[in-house]
Residue, then its C-alpha position, 0 to 999 in steps of 0.5 A: m921797822n914796825f910797819a910795812l909799806v905796800s902799793d895797790e894796783n894804781g901805784r898808790v903806797s899805804m902803810t900797815l901796822e904789820k911787821g915790814d921788811p926794812l929792804l923793801n920798805a927802803m925801796v918803796l920809800s926811795v921811789s915814793i918820795s919826790k926828791g926835794d920833798w922830804w924835809k930831813e934830807p932834801g936830796f932823798g927820793l926819786d928825781r921826777s924832774r928827769l921824767r917830765k918828758d916822754s920820749a924814746d929815752a924815757p926808760v933810760r932816764l927812769k933807770s938812771a933816776l931809780e939808781s940814784a934814788s936807791a944808791w943810799i940802800v947799798e951805802a947803808g948796808l941794807a943791800r949788797h947791790m941793787d938790780i933795776s929793770v924798766k920796760r915801757s908798758g904803753p904811751g906815758r907809762i914805764n914799769f919797773t922792778m927793783t931787786g935788792y940783794r941782802p948781805d946775808g944772801g936773801e932778796a927783796a923785789y919791788s915792782n910799780f910803774v911811773e907815768v911820764i908825760 
């Protein structure tokens, strides 16, 4: 891709015109777009409806939502597999890291957070 997607410390994503990493861009897009918000593919994106209620199982629900949102990355051949870790970092906030392992042996990681209410 001829652009890079980057996140700031507040979790906001912006695009630069620098050469980007297709695997990293795919991970950022997968979690930055809410499921149902992309006109071309309504099933694409993170299902934020799973995160509407903050409870003890919110990290488990987030991990499941991230796995669903990123499944296409493996299906498309951008990664051999994905590892996703989640950790509550305070009331209403869960940090996550997605690591994609490329078919050639390289990897890319993306970390951010999700607020749950």
